[in-house]
C-alpha positions in Angstrom: 0.0 0.0 0.0 1.0 3.6 -0.4 0.6 6.0 2.5 1.5 9.4 3.9 2.6 10.2 7.4 0.5 12.9 9.1 1.1 14.6 12.5 -1.9 14.3 14.8 -2.8 16.8 17.6 -0.8 14.6 20.0 2.4 15.4 18.0 2.9 11.9 16.8 2.9 10.6 13.2 0.1 8.4 12.0 -0.2 6.5 8.7 -2.8 7.8 6.2 -3.5 5.2 3.5 -3.6 6.7 0.0 -3.8 3.6 -2.2 -3.6 -0.2 -1.8 -3.6 -3.2 -4.0 -4.7 -6.7 -3.2 -4.3 -9.9 -5.3 -6.7 -12.8 -4.8 -5.1 -16.0 -6.1 -6.2 -18.9 -4.1 -4.6 -22.3 -4.5 -7.8 -24.1 -3.6 -11.4 -23.2 -2.8 -14.1 -25.0 -0.9 -17.7 -23.9 -0.5 -20.5 -25.4 1.6 -23.9 -23.7 1.1 -26.9 -24.9 3.0 -30.7 -24.6 2.6 -30.4 -24.5 -1.2 -33.4 -25.3 -3.4 -35.9 -24.9 -0.5 -34.0 -27.3 1.7 -33.8 -30.1 -0.9 -30.7 -31.9 0.5 -30.0 -33.9 -2.7 -30.1 -30.9 -5.0 -28.0 -28.9 -2.4 -25.4 -31.6 -2.1 -25.1 -31.9 -5.9 -24.8 -28.1 -6.3 -22.0 -28.0 -3.6 -20.2 -30.9 -5.3 -20.4 -29.3 -8.7 -19.1 -25.9 -7.3 -16.2 -27.6 -5.5 -15.3 -29.8 -8.4 -15.3 -26.8 -10.7 -13.9 -24.2 -8.3 -11.4 -22.8 -10.8 -14.2 -21.9 -13.3 -16.3 -20.5 -10.5 -13.5 -18.3 -9.3 -12.9 -17.0 -12.8 -16.3 -15.5 -12.6 -16.5 -14.6 -8.9 -12.8 -14.1 -8.1 -12.7 -10.4 -9.0 -15.8 -9.6 -6.9 -14.5 -11.7 -3.9 -11.0 -10.1 -4.2 -12.5 -6.6 -4.3 -14.7 -7.3 -1.3 -11.7 -8.6 0.7 -9.6 -5.5 -0.4 -12.3 -3.1 0.7 -12.7 -4.8 4.1 -8.9 -4.8 4.6 -8.7 -1.1 3.6 -11.3 -0.2 6.3 -9.7 -2.3 9.0 -6.2 -1.1 8.3 -7.4 2.5 8.0 -9.2 2.3 11.4 -6.2 0.7 13.0 -3.7 3.1 11.6 -5.8 6.1 12.6 -5.4 5.3 16.3 -2.0 3.6 16.5 1.0 5.9 15.9 3.5 5.0 13.1 6.4 4.4 15.5 4.2 2.0 17.5 3.4 0.0 14.4 7.0 0.2 13.0 9.3 0.8 15.9 12.9 1.8 15.1 15.3 -0.9 16.2 18.0 0.3 18.6 
């Protein structure tokens, strides 16, 4: 990620995220959905089996959306964390 350091009112530097990147490249994928097809267990099991056997094709379609959702979540969490924890507490200078 790219960031700036900004001084806060307490005189300490905090990280302000400017831009981040996230690459979603899973080596495997497993999904287990329940209550599909109005609770028809046979159809639900067959759908789960199909999705898991064809996970690469499924992720070709869903991967960008999933990756974007993960990136947005991480951006929010990192931003909230870095707003309250000073830079030198996150990245202390070794003495």
